[in-house]
C-alpha positions in Angstrom: 2.3 -13.1 19.7 1.3 -10.8 16.9 -2.4 -10.8 17.8 -1.8 -10.2 21.5 0.7 -7.3 21.0 -1.4 -5.8 18.2 -4.4 -5.4 20.4 -2.2 -4.0 23.2 -0.3 -1.6 21.0 -3.5 -0.1 19.5 -5.5 -0.1 22.7 -2.9 1.6 24.9 -2.1 4.4 22.5 -5.8 5.1 21.8 -6.6 5.3 25.5 -3.6 7.6 26.2 -4.6 9.9 23.3 -8.2 9.9 24.5 -7.1 10.9 28.0 -5.1 13.8 26.6 -8.0 15.0 24.4 -10.4 14.8 27.3 -8.0 16.7 29.6 -7.5 19.4 27.0 -11.3 19.6 26.4 -11.9 19.9 30.2 -9.3 22.7 30.3 -11.0 24.5 27.5 -14.5 24.1 29.1 -13.1 25.6 32.3 -11.2 28.6 30.9 -13.2 29.5 27.7 -16.4 29.2 25.7 -16.7 27.0 22.6 -15.4 28.9 19.6 -12.8 31.0 21.4 -9.4 29.8 22.8 -8.4 31.0 26.2 -5.7 33.8 26.3 -3.2 31.3 27.7 -3.4 29.3 24.4 -2.0 30.5 21.2 -4.5 30.9 18.4 -2.1 29.4 15.8 -1.4 25.7 15.2 0.5 24.3 18.2 3.9 22.8 17.2 5.4 19.6 18.7 7.5 21.7 21.1 4.4 23.5 22.4 2.8 20.1 22.9 5.6 18.4 24.7 8.1 21.0 26.0 6.2 24.0 27.3 5.3 24.6 30.9 1.6 24.6 30.6 -0.6 22.0 32.2 -1.5 20.2 28.9 2.1 19.9 28.0 2.9 18.4 31.4 0.2 15.8 31.0 1.4 15.0 27.5 4.9 14.3 29.0 3.5 12.1 31.8 1.4 10.1 29.3 4.4 9.5 27.0 6.5 8.5 30.0 4.0 5.7 30.8 4.5 4.1 27.4 7.7 2.1 28.0 7.1 0.8 31.5 3.5 -0.1 30.6 4.4 -1.9 27.4 7.2 -3.8 29.2 4.7 -5.0 31.7 2.3 -6.1 29.0 5.1 -7.9 27.0 6.1 -9.7 30.2 2.5 -10.7 30.8 2.2 -12.0 27.2 5.4 -13.9 27.6 4.1 -15.5 30.8 0.7 -16.4 29.4 2.3 -17.9 26.2 4.2 -20.3 28.4 7.5 -19.6 26.7 6.2 -20.5 23.2 6.6 -16.9 22.0 10.2 -15.9 21.3 10.6 -12.2 22.2 14.0 -11.2 21.2 15.7 -8.0 22.3 15.5 -6.7 18.7 11.7 -7.2 18.7 11.3 -5.5 22.1 13.4 -2.5 20.9 11.4 -2.2 17.7 8.1 -2.7 19.5 8.9 -0.1 22.2 10.1 2.4 19.5 6.9 1.8 17.6 4.8 2.3 20.7 6.6 5.6 21.6 6.3 7.0 18.1 2.6 6.0 17.9 1.7 7.7 21.2 3.7 10.8 20.4 2.0 11.2 17.1 -1.4 10.6 18.6 -0.9 13.0 21.5 0.3 15.7 19.1 -2.7 15.0 16.8 -5.0 15.2 19.8 -3.7 18.7 20.5 -4.2 19.8 16.9 -7.7 18.2 16.7 -8.9 19.6 20.0 -7.8 23.1 19.1 -9.4 22.8 15.6 -12.7 21.5 16.9 -12.9 24.0 19.8 -12.4 26.9 17.5 -15.4 25.7 15.4 -17.6 25.5 18.5 -17.6 21.7 18.6 -17.1 19.6 21.8 -13.7 17.8 21.4 -14.8 15.1 23.8 -17.5 14.0 21.4 -15.7 14.5 18.1 -12.0 13.8 18.6 -11.8 10.6 20.5 -13.3 8.3 17.8 -10.9 9.7 15.3 -7.9 9.4 17.6 -8.7 5.8 18.5 -9.1 4.9 14.8 -5.8 6.6 14.0 -4.3 4.7 16.9 -5.5 1.4 15.4 -4.1 2.3 12.0 -0.7 3.5 13.3 -0.4 0.6 15.7 -1.1 -2.0 13.1 1.3 -0.4 10.6 4.1 0.2 13.1 3.7 -3.4 14.4 4.0 -4.7 10.9 7.1 -2.6 10.3 8.5 -3.8 13.6 8.1 -7.5 12.6 9.6 -6.7 9.2 12.6 -5.0 10.7 13.2 -7.9 13.1 13.0 -10.3 10.1 15.6 -8.3 8.2 18.1 -8.3 11.1 
């Protein structure tokens, strides 16, 4: 089970963060030139509320991407359970820990994508080329760490 869900946890989050970074980069290419943020975006460091709670288009896409995490991972867990033929015991405690880890991982990655895209754009670099490898690598790191923590928490309780 660990190998299957580790690949899924890391892959899904990295892809969702890459989607957000690419959407933000496209938005910036449309409304501005590299090195200057459009007037609609603040020049400062965007906070978590600006990333997830504002009414702008990038915030809306961040909320949609985060809302895909739980149903998507439930489908993946169900598929893993079916393919394992019942040999993998997925308890409710594991599922809760796993889904919490997945949500936290995606939220961190999407917030980091916003920070990174702004930072790269202000320096005149194309965020599509520079941010996605870092985001997917961070997704792998966070996914592995959060999954290990999830297994540890399940073993404790």
